N, C-alpha and C positions, 0 to 999 in steps of 0.2 A: 111573661117580664123578658120570655124571650125577644120578643119582636122589639121591646122597647130597647136594650142594646147591641142591635142590628144597626152599624154603620159602613159605611164606605169612605173609601182614602177622596179626597175633595178633589174635583176635575182641576186640570189646570189646563190655563185656556190659550197659553200658546200650543196647544198638542193639533190645532189647526193648523196651524205653520208647520208644524213638525213633519205632518202627515202630507202635507201637499211638496216639501222640498224631498221627501223619502220616494214619495211616487214617482217624482223628476227622476230622482238618482234612477231609479227600478227601467223607468220608459226609455230612459237614455243609454242604460247599457242593453236594455234587448235591442234597441234602433243598432247601437256600434256590432254587436254581435249578426245582426241580421246585414251590414254592410261589407262590400269587399276591401274598404280600404280603411278599416277602423281595425284596432287592436285591442281584448279582452286578454286581461291578464286573471287568476285565481289570484289570493293571498289569504296568508292565516292573518286572521284580526290583530293579531299584535306582531307582525311581520312590517317589511322594510314599503310598505305602502307609499311611499316621498318618493323614493329611487324610481317605482314605474309610474306615479303619478307626472312626473319631471319628464319622462318618456313620451308621455302621450299616451299611455293603455286606459283603457275602462276598466274599474277594477271590481272584481267582485268577491264577495268576503261566503266563502261558503259554512262559515261558522255562524254567519245571520240567518242565510238560511237554514242551517240548523234550528238555531231560537225558534226561527218562524215555523217549522215543523212541528215545535214544542210547545209554542203559544197555542197552535191553532189545532192541538190532540192528533195531529194526523201521525205523529210519530210510533206511537205503541204499536199499531197494524202493521206500519211497515218493517220496522226493526228485523221481524222473522225471515224478511225476504235476502236479507243482507246476511243474515246469520245460515241461509239454505246455500249461501257461495263460500263458505267458510269461516265466516267473520263471528268469532263468538258474542255472545251476548254479555258478558263479562268489561268490554272495550267501551270505546267511547260513544254514546248513542246520538251525537250528534251526526257521528260516522255512519254508522249503521241506519239511522233514520235517513239521512243524505242519501247513499249509497239504494238503499231500499226507495226511496222515493224515485229516482232515475230509472232501478230498473222497473218498474211500476208507471212510468212514464207521467207522473204529475208532481205538481209544486205546490206549494201554497199560494204564488205568485198569480197563480192564475184566479183565482180564489180573490185576491185583494186588488188587481189591476185586470180590467178590459182587455185585452189583445197580447196578455203574455201567455204565450204557453208552454215555454221550458226555460230553465235556466240556461243563461247565456254560453253557448260552448267556448270554451279559453283556449287563446292561441301560445299560453304558456302557463305554468302552477308555478308560484314562488309559495316558498313556505321558510318558518321559523320554527325551530323545537323549541322555543321559552315557554312556549305552553306546556308539550308532549311528543313523546313519539308518534302521537295517533295520526296528529296532522299529514308526519311523511308520509304513513303507511295510506291515509284517506287522498294526501293527492296523488299519491305513488298509482293507485286504482284507476282514479281520473286519468291519467297522463297517458295509463295504456288503453283505455277506453278511447279517448278522443285522438290518441299517437299524438300527442301534445307533447313539449318537453318540460321536463321538470328541474327546477334549481329550486336548493332550502341554503338555508343556513342553520347550522350546528352549533346549539348554542350551550353556555357551562348550567350545572345543576347544582344545589345545595351550595351555594353562593353564598357566602357569610361577610363579605366585605368587597365590593366590585373594585377589583384592582385593575391597574393599567394593563395587566396581563391578557385581562378579561376585554377589556376594550378593545385591543387591538389586533384581537383574534377576530373577534366577531367584526369590525370595522373593514380585513381585512378581506373577508369572506363575502359583507355587502361591495366592497370595491371589486373584487373580482365578477359581480354578476353582472356589473354594468356592461361589460364587451359582449355577452351571448344577448342579453335584453337589446342592445343597441339592432343589432342585426334581427332581432325577432321584430323590433316593432320598426324599424326604418326609417330610424329618428337618431339624428348624432345627440350624443348626452350633452348636455349643457349645464356647467355647474352653478350659473345663474338661477337657472330654471331650478335647480333642487333645492337651491337655497332659498329661493323665493316660495316653494310647494313646504318646506321645512317651516320657514316663519310663520304661514300660514298654519299648520300644526300646531307651533307653541301657539299661537293667538288662541285656538281650539281647546287648547290643553289648559292652557290657562283659566280661562272661561268656564270648562266642566268644573274644575275644580273650585270655582270660586261656588258655582253652581250649587255642586255639591256638601260646598263649606257651610252654606246657608241653614243647613241644617243642626248646627251647633248653636242656633237659637231655639228659645223656649218661648212658646211649643214651636217643634220644629214647622216650616213650611212645606214640606215635602217628604215623601218617604223612599225607603230602598225599592217598591213596588215600582213609582213613580220614577226613579234611577234608571230602574233597567227596562224602561219601554223609552226614556228621553235619550240616553247614550245614543242611540241607534246613529246620529249625525256624528257623534265621536267616532265612532267604529268605521261605518262607511263613506264619510266624506271628510275625514280627518286630510288636510291639506288643502281645503279649498272653501272659497270665500262663504258660500252657501252656509258650509259649518259653522263658520265664525259669526255670522249673521244672526242665523237662529239662537245660537248662546247669548246673544247679548240682550233678544228678548227676552228667553226664558230667564234670565237672570235679572231684568228688571220688574220682573213680573213677583217673581221671587223675592227679592229685594222689597215689595212693596206690601208684600203677605208678614215680611218681617216686622217692617214699620209698624204696621196694624195691628202685630200679636195675633194673627191670626195661623192660628196650626192647619197642617192637614189631616188631625185627627180631633176630632172634637174631644174637649175635655183631657187632652195630651195627660195621663199618667206616670205611664212608664216610658223609657226611652231604651231601645233595643239595636244590638248593633248583628247582621245577620254576614255569619262567616260563610263561604262557601260560593257553587253554584245556587242560581235560582230553579226553585221547581217552576219551569214553564208552564206546564199545561194547568197551574193552580195559581197564577200570578193573584188572579181577582178574587177567587177564594181564601189566599192565605192572608189578601189584604184587608179583605171584610172579617175575618176571624181572630187579628192582631186588634183593627178600628175595634171591635164590638166590646174588647176586655181592655179599651183604653189605652191602649202601649201604640206605641209610633216604634217602626223599624226606622231606624233615621240613618245609619248608615250603613258600609258594607266594603268588605274590602274588592270584592267583583265590580262595582263601579267604578272604582279608585283605581281599575287598571289598566284604563285610560285617560290618567295624566302622566302625560311625560315631561316633567317639569326641566328635566337636561336637555331637552331639543336646545340646540343654539348653531343655526345659520352661519355664523362663523367658522365652525367646523362639523359642517356638516353629516361626515360619515363617524366620526370617533363621538359625537353628541348622539347620533342615533345609536349606533352602539351602548353608550352606556347608556342610554335611555331603554332599549329594550332587553338590557341585563340587570335594571334596576327592580324587574317585575316583579311584583310579591312572589308568584307560585315558583320562581327558581331558585328563590333563599334559604337558606338554613332555616331549622327551626328557631334557633338563638334572634336571628334577627327577624322572623315574623314577629315571633312573640314581644322582641320591643317594639316591633311598628303598632301592633294589638293594642298595648298598654297607651301605647300615644293617643290610639285612637280610642278607646274607653276614656281617656281624660278630656280629649278635646271634645266629644260628641256628650260628657256628661251619661253615659250609660249604667244603666240598671240591671240590662243582664245582656248575657253574650247568647244568639241560636246559632248553631253551628249546623248545618247541611251534609252530611254523612250521603257522598252523592256515590249509590252503587259503581255506577260508572265511571265515574271520574275521579280515581285515587290522588291524581296529581293537583287536586282543587277542594280537595277533604281533608280537613286540618284535624280532625278528633279523632287521629287513630292511635297517637303516640302519645295521649298524655298532655296535651296542648289544655285541654280545657282546663283539665284540674290543677295544670302549673298555672295557670291565669289565674284560676279563680283562688287557689293559695297566694300569691302575688297581690292579688287587688282586692280582695275580696265583693267580687264582682260575680255571683254566682251565672251559671251555663244549663244550656237544652241543647241536646242530641234530635236532631229530626233525623232518623232513614228514610231516603226516599231516592229520587234522581233527578239529573236534568231533564230528561225526555220521556225514561220509561216508567213510563205509572204503573206498570208491574208492579218497581220497585216500592209503591210507597201505599200506607194504610191512612186513608183520609180521617179515620176513626181514631185511630191511635194519634198519629199526630194532632188533632184539633182537643184531645183528652189531654194527650202532655204540655201541648198549649196551654190551658184553661188552669192544671194542674201548675205550672210554673209560675204563670201570673202571678197567683196565689200565695206561693213562695216569696213572690217580689213584694205581693203586698202586707203580707208576716214582716217581712224585714223593714218594710216602712213605718 
């Protein structure tokens, strides 16, 4: 019987193109780091990458590297090395695994891309605390290690409605970073170039939203687990033509699936929403677990974090400030719950899965009664999985499997 239920999510054909452009990105970054006349900037994943690209920097995203450490299941063994130099096991496991990897002088890039031996050395590190304060400490440690300048944007938290006050304060911080970045890059800031880059970021964002929105179709042509992989270009290549071109290819494939009523999961019966971080080291396992229950995890808040509808090349700094402050993670619980209700309706959700990530309290929304409030308001039941984004010691595979199966039985009874 177990063999009959076994299933995997259907392969997306555009994956081949994505792998190639991601390889090109990493090789170009590695080449830039080895060059004497090219500059590398490290940037937080939801930070002002557009400013950096407009000044000619090649951009490395440590959070992307952290996710790779998790997905390759290297992270759990590396975290203790960061703990040994004073970083708590309770803080962001992206941070601790990334620092641990550096201390051990290893990187998953070496396994994936022949010839790449190290992460690129930064000429400057730029962060935005809109995700959490951990990026500030994380980048600060590497700034000391590489003796490189550190520049930060300090955002607002618990924002209910994004007001002019919020936008102007963040826009001012972004404008202030231009002068020091000019000196480091050796290039003069060009507003037209920033507008060009921002326009590409907006186009990438629009296409990425259309990709994710295809999951509103029944059956859904993609899963949350697909999204975590295919969001790569939206993170590391935002502001480039390559990202735009890729999402046109991916969108066409998914729209064809919708037209042909081809689902990512065979005989889709239940539609689920994933709230919180992925468990990177269990993407395949969880994909197969849900698919075996004829459940498709169709959408997530996480993948939508790289939709920046406010980008406007007519007003670069204020629109970037607005977009980067509208981010779900910095909003009030009231605003988050309104957003979640819209998502539940739009994607026709049967149940919500909350991932309570041990080392990511800022992106775990199950700790202060939100699941119970939303269930009471919408009638949509929820499940909480205790785990972590990178530290697999925080996850019980058997408990997660048992809880998921019991949750699907609950949804079956409700149907």
